N, C-alpha and C positions, 0 to 999 in steps of 0.2 A: 504494499500499500504506500502510495506516494505522500510525503509530508507536504503540508501547505507552506509555500514560500511567501513569507509576510511582505517582502518588498515587491514581489511580483503581483500579489493581491492588491496590495495598497496602491501601487503605481497604476494598475488597470482600473481600479475603482476611481482614482483620481482623475484619470483621462476622461472617463464618463462623465464626471462632474464638469471637467473643463469644456467639454462638448456642449453640455446642457447651458453652462455660462456663456460660451461663444453664441449660441443661438439667441439667448436673452439680449445680449449686447447688440447683435445685429438687428434685432426687432427694435431696439432703442436708437438705431442708426449710428452705432459706435463701431466702426470698421478697422481702425489702425491697430489699436491696443488688442482688440479682440482676436485679430489674425495672429498677432505675435503670440498671445496666450494659447491659441490653439495649436500652434507649431511646437512651442517648447513644452507646454503642458502634457501633450500627447507623446512627445519624444522621450520623456522619462521612462515610460514603460517600454517603449520599443527598444530602447538601449538596454534595459534590464533583460528583456527577453534575448537579446543578442548576446549579452554577457553570459547568461545561463547556458547558452549554447556554445560558448567560447571553446576554442581548441587548445587553449593553454592558460595558464595562471596569468601570464602577462596580457593575453587578449581579454580575459575576464576583468582584470584591473582596469584596462584601458576602457572598456565599455561602461563599467560602473562608475569610472571617473566622469566620462562624458554625461551619464545620466545624472550625476550629482551636479554638474555645471548647468544642465537644462533645469534641474529643480531650482537652483538658485536664480536663474534667469526668470523662471516662472514667478518666483516670489517677488522679484523686482517688479514685473509688469503688474502683478496683483496689488502690491503697495502703491504703485503709481496710480493705478485705477482707482483704489480706495481713496487716496488723498487728493486726487484731482476732482473727485465728486463728479465724475462723468456719468455715473449710474447710481440708481437707488438700490441696487442689489446689495445685500448684506454680505460682505466678503470675509468676515471674521472666521467663520468655521472653515472656509476654504484656505485661508491663511494658516489656521492651526494644522490642517491637514498637510500642507506643504512643508511646514516646519517639521513635522513628524517625519516625513519623507526624507527631508535633508538630513535629519539626525540619523536615521537609519543607514542612508547611503554613505555618510561620513563615517560612520562606524565600520561599515563593510569595507570601504576604501582603505582606512587606517589599519584594520586588522589584516587585510590582504598584503598590504605594503610590508607590515612588520613580519608577516610569516614568510615573505620573500627574502628578507635580510639574512 
């Protein structure tokens, strides 16, 4: 029986939230930040998937590092969206989610780097 991979699950679920947010933002006629969010917010999970299929520890680390960078970019756009007040959507829970994802990815990257030393 396969164990649940927490970052795989969280990043997939987060991508679904980002897709819904993107749809709401487009309905509100916000096109620039919404497109950035869609790209980086869904990229987190796709890079996690690639990492899990990595052919080496180095490949795994590279993809998880990219995923971590995408997560941080996502947080940037979410914070910008929140503080610019371009939308009435409450972004607090989405920001909490991305912070959790960043923490998990940071831990994975650091642990993998140290086990390579």
